[in-house]
FIKOLTOR-141463 format. One record per residue (C-alpha): residue number from 1; residue in three letters; x, y, z. Coordinates in nm, 3 decimals. Each point is the difference from the previous one (the first is absolute). Layout:
BEGIN
+-----+-----+---------+---------+---------+
|   n | res |    east |   north |      up |
+-----+-----+---------+---------+---------+
| NUM | ALA |       X |       Y |       Z |
...
+-----+-----+---------+---------+---------+
END
This chain:
BEGIN
+-----+-----+---------+---------+---------+
|   n | res |    east |   north |      up |
+-----+-----+---------+---------+---------+
|   1 | UNK |  -0.468 |   0.922 |  -2.030 |
|   2 | UNK |   0.211 |   0.197 |  -0.211 |
|   3 | UNK |  -0.115 |   0.263 |  -0.293 |
|   4 | UNK |   0.137 |  -0.306 |  -0.271 |
|   5 | UNK |  -0.250 |  -0.250 |   0.146 |
|   6 | UNK |  -0.281 |   0.308 |   0.126 |
|   7 | UNK |  -0.038 |   0.068 |  -0.430 |
|   8 | UNK |   0.030 |  -0.417 |  -0.137 |
|   9 | UNK |  -0.254 |   0.014 |   0.219 |
|  10 | UNK |  -0.272 |   0.253 |  -0.150 |
|  11 | UNK |   0.128 |  -0.091 |  -0.338 |
|  12 | UNK |  -0.091 |  -0.390 |   0.074 |
|  13 | UNK |  -0.297 |   0.099 |   0.136 |
|  14 | UNK |  -0.128 |   0.227 |  -0.261 |
|  15 | UNK |   0.089 |  -0.212 |  -0.298 |
|  16 | UNK |  -0.189 |  -0.256 |   0.199 |
|  17 | UNK |  -0.306 |   0.214 |   0.012 |
|  18 | UNK |   0.057 |   0.094 |  -0.363 |
|  19 | UNK |   0.010 |  -0.322 |  -0.170 |
|  20 | UNK |  -0.211 |  -0.205 |   0.240 |
|  21 | UNK |  -0.300 |  -0.031 |  -0.216 |
|  22 | UNK |   0.187 |  -0.108 |  -0.312 |
|  23 | UNK |   0.262 |  -0.217 |   0.179 |
|  24 | UNK |  -0.149 |  -0.317 |   0.135 |
|  25 | UNK |   0.049 |  -0.145 |   0.333 |
|  26 | UNK |   0.327 |  -0.232 |  -0.059 |
|  27 | UNK |   0.189 |   0.349 |  -0.132 |
|  28 | UNK |  -0.146 |   0.211 |   0.321 |
|  29 | UNK |   0.151 |  -0.176 |   0.246 |
|  30 | UNK |   0.317 |   0.020 |  -0.091 |
|  31 | UNK |  -0.024 |   0.376 |   0.147 |
|  32 | UNK |   0.149 |  -0.022 |   0.339 |
|  33 | UNK |   0.292 |  -0.244 |  -0.164 |
|  34 | UNK |   0.079 |   0.331 |  -0.217 |
|  35 | UNK |  -0.063 |   0.232 |   0.277 |
|  36 | UNK |   0.286 |  -0.170 |   0.212 |
|  37 | UNK |   0.216 |  -0.026 |  -0.314 |
|  38 | UNK |  -0.021 |   0.346 |  -0.071 |
|  39 | UNK |   0.113 |   0.072 |   0.349 |
|  40 | UNK |   0.261 |  -0.192 |   0.031 |
|  41 | UNK |  -0.131 |  -0.257 |   0.206 |
|  42 | UNK |   0.115 |  -0.274 |  -0.246 |
|  43 | UNK |  -0.007 |  -0.365 |   0.288 |
|  44 | UNK |  -0.417 |   0.202 |   0.040 |
|  45 | UNK |  -0.066 |   0.008 |  -0.370 |
|  46 | UNK |   0.170 |  -0.414 |  -0.103 |
|  47 | UNK |  -0.226 |  -0.096 |   0.322 |
|  48 | UNK |  -0.309 |   0.152 |  -0.168 |
|  49 | UNK |   0.042 |  -0.153 |  -0.283 |
|  50 | UNK |   0.095 |  -0.323 |   0.111 |
|  51 | UNK |  -0.308 |   0.028 |   0.235 |
|  52 | UNK |  -0.231 |   0.099 |  -0.273 |
|  53 | UNK |   0.162 |  -0.274 |  -0.230 |
|  54 | UNK |   0.028 |  -0.332 |   0.283 |
|  55 | UNK |  -0.213 |   0.218 |   0.225 |
|  56 | UNK |  -0.290 |  -0.204 |   0.256 |
|  57 | UNK |  -0.235 |   0.138 |  -0.232 |
|  58 | UNK |   0.145 |  -0.105 |  -0.382 |
|  59 | UNK |  -0.076 |  -0.295 |  -0.141 |
|  60 | UNK |   0.346 |  -0.136 |   0.126 |
|  61 | UNK |  -0.027 |   0.033 |   0.359 |
|  62 | UNK |  -0.302 |  -0.191 |   0.112 |
|  63 | UNK |   0.227 |  -0.332 |   0.077 |
|  64 | UNK |   0.224 |  -0.018 |  -0.308 |
|  65 | UNK |   0.403 |  -0.090 |   0.036 |
|  66 | UNK |   0.150 |   0.324 |  -0.227 |
|  67 | UNK |   0.294 |   0.017 |   0.129 |
|  68 | UNK |   0.205 |  -0.198 |   0.148 |
|  69 | UNK |  -0.294 |  -0.275 |   0.125 |
|  70 | UNK |  -0.149 |   0.261 |   0.200 |
|  71 | UNK |  -0.271 |   0.317 |  -0.091 |
|  72 | UNK |   0.137 |   0.347 |  -0.001 |
|  73 | UNK |  -0.241 |   0.085 |   0.315 |
|  74 | UNK |   0.124 |  -0.291 |   0.208 |
|  75 | UNK |   0.343 |   0.173 |  -0.101 |
|  76 | UNK |  -0.086 |   0.324 |   0.015 |
|  77 | UNK |  -0.124 |  -0.086 |   0.463 |
|  78 | UNK |   0.330 |  -0.179 |  -0.013 |
|  79 | UNK |   0.211 |   0.333 |  -0.090 |
|  80 | UNK |  -0.239 |   0.214 |   0.202 |
|  81 | UNK |   0.028 |  -0.225 |   0.274 |
|  82 | UNK |   0.385 |   0.014 |  -0.029 |
|  83 | UNK |  -0.005 |   0.426 |  -0.018 |
|  84 | UNK |  -0.214 |  -0.034 |   0.327 |
|  85 | UNK |   0.303 |  -0.090 |   0.175 |
|  86 | UNK |   0.071 |   0.214 |   0.340 |
|  87 | UNK |   0.291 |   0.277 |  -0.119 |
|  88 | UNK |   0.043 |   0.273 |   0.271 |
|  89 | UNK |  -0.156 |   0.336 |  -0.140 |
|  90 | UNK |   0.119 |   0.396 |   0.023 |
|  91 | UNK |  -0.320 |   0.112 |   0.164 |
|  92 | UNK |  -0.014 |  -0.279 |   0.254 |
|  93 | UNK |   0.189 |   0.027 |   0.276 |
|  94 | UNK |  -0.043 |   0.096 |   0.401 |
|  95 | UNK |   0.229 |   0.254 |   0.240 |
|  96 | UNK |   0.029 |  -0.031 |   0.352 |
|  97 | UNK |   0.180 |   0.273 |   0.245 |
|  98 | UNK |   0.043 |  -0.097 |   0.331 |
|  99 | UNK |   0.207 |   0.222 |   0.223 |
| 100 | UNK |   0.338 |  -0.175 |   0.191 |
| 101 | UNK |   0.004 |   0.115 |   0.357 |
| 102 | UNK |  -0.353 |   0.067 |   0.064 |
| 103 | UNK |  -0.272 |  -0.153 |   0.157 |
| 104 | UNK |  -0.292 |   0.217 |  -0.059 |
| 105 | UNK |   0.014 |   0.161 |  -0.324 |
| 106 | UNK |  -0.298 |   0.206 |  -0.153 |
| 107 | UNK |  -0.162 |  -0.112 |  -0.334 |
| 108 | UNK |   0.152 |   0.112 |  -0.312 |
| 109 | UNK |  -0.239 |   0.028 |  -0.289 |
| 110 | UNK |   0.245 |  -0.001 |  -0.279 |
| 111 | UNK |  -0.169 |  -0.069 |  -0.380 |
| 112 | UNK |   0.370 |  -0.082 |  -0.184 |
| 113 | UNK |  -0.057 |   0.032 |  -0.348 |
| 114 | UNK |   0.375 |  -0.132 |  -0.149 |
| 115 | UNK |   0.247 |  -0.159 |   0.187 |
| 116 | UNK |   0.381 |  -0.009 |  -0.122 |
| 117 | UNK |   0.299 |  -0.209 |   0.125 |
| 118 | UNK |   0.298 |  -0.133 |  -0.061 |
| 119 | UNK |  -0.008 |  -0.373 |   0.136 |
| 120 | UNK |   0.367 |  -0.077 |  -0.099 |
| 121 | UNK |   0.253 |   0.217 |   0.048 |
| 122 | UNK |   0.363 |  -0.089 |   0.044 |
| 123 | UNK |   0.323 |   0.204 |  -0.044 |
| 124 | UNK |   0.338 |  -0.058 |  -0.152 |
| 125 | UNK |   0.338 |   0.145 |  -0.107 |
| 126 | UNK |   0.169 |  -0.051 |  -0.275 |
| 127 | UNK |   0.348 |  -0.142 |  -0.028 |
| 128 | UNK |   0.247 |   0.008 |  -0.258 |
| 129 | UNK |   0.166 |  -0.361 |  -0.024 |
| 130 | UNK |   0.278 |   0.139 |  -0.319 |
| 131 | UNK |  -0.200 |   0.046 |  -0.312 |
| 132 | UNK |  -0.331 |  -0.160 |   0.120 |
| 133 | UNK |  -0.182 |   0.103 |   0.310 |
| 134 | UNK |  -0.235 |  -0.192 |   0.285 |
| 135 | UNK |  -0.307 |   0.152 |   0.216 |
| 136 | UNK |   0.076 |  -0.028 |   0.332 |
| 137 | UNK |  -0.284 |  -0.007 |   0.265 |
| 138 | UNK |  -0.021 |   0.257 |   0.238 |
| 139 | UNK |  -0.349 |  -0.116 |   0.202 |
| 140 | UNK |  -0.369 |   0.078 |  -0.044 |
| 141 | UNK |  -0.074 |   0.406 |  -0.095 |
| 142 | UNK |  -0.369 |   0.081 |   0.186 |
| 143 | UNK |  -0.325 |  -0.046 |  -0.083 |
| 144 | UNK |  -0.159 |   0.302 |  -0.126 |
| 145 | UNK |  -0.435 |  -0.011 |   0.010 |
| 146 | UNK |  -0.163 |   0.284 |  -0.194 |
| 147 | UNK |  -0.345 |   0.031 |   0.071 |
| 148 | UNK |  -0.300 |   0.219 |  -0.180 |
| 149 | UNK |  -0.314 |   0.045 |   0.204 |
| 150 | UNK |  -0.273 |   0.269 |   0.047 |
| 151 | UNK |  -0.031 |   0.187 |   0.366 |
| 152 | UNK |  -0.327 |   0.076 |   0.139 |
| 153 | UNK |  -0.117 |   0.361 |   0.062 |
| 154 | UNK |   0.159 |   0.063 |   0.297 |
| 155 | UNK |   0.303 |  -0.145 |  -0.060 |
| 156 | UNK |   0.034 |  -0.294 |   0.177 |
| 157 | UNK |   0.304 |  -0.185 |  -0.208 |
| 158 | UNK |   0.220 |   0.335 |  -0.021 |
| 159 | UNK |  -0.067 |   0.033 |   0.397 |
| 160 | UNK |   0.110 |  -0.352 |  -0.014 |
| 161 | UNK |   0.316 |   0.024 |  -0.177 |
| 162 | UNK |   0.108 |   0.318 |   0.171 |
| 163 | UNK |  -0.063 |  -0.174 |   0.386 |
| 164 | UNK |   0.252 |  -0.258 |  -0.143 |
| 165 | UNK |   0.250 |   0.256 |  -0.127 |
| 166 | UNK |  -0.060 |   0.217 |   0.355 |
| 167 | UNK |   0.154 |  -0.315 |   0.199 |
| 168 | UNK |   0.230 |  -0.104 |  -0.255 |
| 169 | UNK |   0.205 |   0.359 |   0.058 |
| 170 | UNK |  -0.157 |   0.184 |   0.280 |
| 171 | UNK |  -0.045 |   0.415 |  -0.016 |
| 172 | UNK |   0.321 |   0.000 |   0.281 |
| 173 | UNK |   0.232 |  -0.155 |  -0.238 |
| 174 | UNK |  -0.029 |  -0.327 |   0.167 |
| 175 | UNK |  -0.045 |  -0.362 |  -0.188 |
| 176 | UNK |  -0.269 |  -0.192 |   0.131 |
| 177 | UNK |  -0.004 |  -0.425 |  -0.004 |
| 178 | UNK |  -0.021 |  -0.195 |  -0.252 |
| 179 | UNK |  -0.324 |  -0.166 |   0.153 |
| 180 | UNK |  -0.167 |   0.326 |   0.027 |
| 181 | UNK |  -0.023 |   0.060 |  -0.378 |
| 182 | UNK |   0.033 |  -0.307 |  -0.161 |
| 183 | UNK |  -0.304 |  -0.192 |  -0.139 |
| 184 | UNK |  -0.013 |  -0.399 |  -0.160 |
| 185 | UNK |  -0.125 |   0.058 |  -0.338 |
| 186 | UNK |  -0.143 |  -0.377 |  -0.131 |
| 187 | UNK |  -0.096 |   0.001 |  -0.390 |
| 188 | UNK |  -0.200 |  -0.292 |  -0.113 |
| 189 | UNK |  -0.038 |  -0.085 |  -0.395 |
| 190 | UNK |  -0.274 |  -0.145 |  -0.201 |
| 191 | UNK |  -0.238 |  -0.185 |   0.319 |
| 192 | UNK |   0.067 |   0.055 |   0.365 |
| 193 | UNK |  -0.247 |  -0.266 |   0.144 |
| 194 | UNK |   0.190 |  -0.306 |   0.196 |
| 195 | UNK |   0.316 |  -0.104 |  -0.153 |
| 196 | UNK |  -0.091 |   0.176 |  -0.346 |
| 197 | UNK |   0.250 |   0.268 |  -0.152 |
| 198 | UNK |   0.323 |   0.121 |   0.003 |
| 199 | UNK |   0.110 |   0.235 |   0.345 |
| 200 | UNK |   0.297 |   0.261 |   0.063 |
| 201 | UNK |   0.030 |   0.162 |   0.282 |
| 202 | UNK |   0.261 |   0.196 |   0.099 |
| 203 | UNK |   0.074 |   0.278 |   0.339 |
| 204 | UNK |   0.000 |   0.375 |  -0.172 |
| 205 | UNK |   0.084 |   0.353 |   0.071 |
| 206 | UNK |  -0.184 |   0.323 |  -0.125 |
| 207 | UNK |   0.164 |   0.205 |  -0.240 |
| 208 | UNK |  -0.227 |   0.158 |  -0.198 |
| 209 | UNK |  -0.342 |   0.134 |  -0.051 |
| 210 | UNK |  -0.051 |   0.194 |  -0.339 |
| 211 | UNK |  -0.364 |   0.197 |  -0.038 |
| 212 | UNK |  -0.161 |   0.087 |  -0.345 |
| 213 | UNK |  -0.221 |   0.277 |  -0.031 |
| 214 | UNK |  -0.083 |   0.140 |  -0.346 |
| 215 | UNK |  -0.307 |   0.284 |  -0.082 |
| 216 | UNK |  -0.050 |  -0.116 |  -0.347 |
| 217 | UNK |  -0.066 |  -0.379 |   0.046 |
| 218 | UNK |  -0.338 |  -0.095 |   0.185 |
| 219 | UNK |   0.083 |  -0.328 |   0.131 |
| 220 | UNK |   0.141 |  -0.114 |   0.389 |
| 221 | UNK |   0.301 |   0.098 |   0.146 |
| 222 | UNK |   0.294 |  -0.270 |   0.021 |
| 223 | UNK |   0.258 |  -0.081 |   0.219 |
| 224 | UNK |   0.288 |  -0.159 |  -0.008 |
| 225 | UNK |   0.192 |  -0.180 |   0.257 |
| 226 | UNK |   0.321 |  -0.076 |   0.016 |
| 227 | UNK |   0.170 |  -0.272 |   0.288 |
| 228 | UNK |   0.376 |  -0.193 |  -0.026 |
| 229 | UNK |   0.065 |  -0.279 |   0.209 |
| 230 | UNK |   0.147 |   0.013 |   0.321 |
| 231 | UNK |   0.185 |  -0.279 |   0.049 |
| 232 | UNK |   0.058 |  -0.361 |  -0.120 |
| 233 | UNK |   0.076 |  -0.223 |   0.334 |
| 234 | UNK |  -0.307 |   0.009 |   0.103 |
| 235 | UNK |   0.061 |   0.160 |   0.337 |
| 236 | UNK |  -0.370 |   0.181 |  -0.028 |
+-----+-----+---------+---------+---------+
END
């Protein structure tokens, strides 16, 4: 709730307390609608007013056909059922990380707070055609995945990323095999029960590890991990 909503709510409550001894219940029942209206919730205010007028506890809500041969209580129930349709939520997802080419991999304790990625990345070149132009596709760009997570006290996540980096770029100047440091990342949106939700999976390689430390903020330290897609040919 923002500052304007809080001020509106406080002002409405104070006003209702002061006039409660002078006004009857028919006036006080609109306090909720007034609070929502002052707070900017116009839909909620309208529903509160209609509920007071045509609600189940009113003289119109008990079996009277008042709106298109249907009571307000039944129409409100239909509205709630329509709004209850399953939709993808931003905070409901599951992240699965599986090593490529390794049978016995250590367990990874990752509390991922935020994930962002470019699901579709296509490249184009602009070609001039007389006074106009056209877009010529140049292929797909690699998917970039960014994870914001919390590390354990012993630096488990940072040690995992450092190990992947050492497997990719050896200290002697040579490079490792892709199967040594690549991982399969699977992100499932909404529901991850059987046959539910949207699933996206890629073979990604480590790119960057950013650590956030600040003495002026008393909060957990965050670690930002960046990965990029290894290939699109399905060889891994």
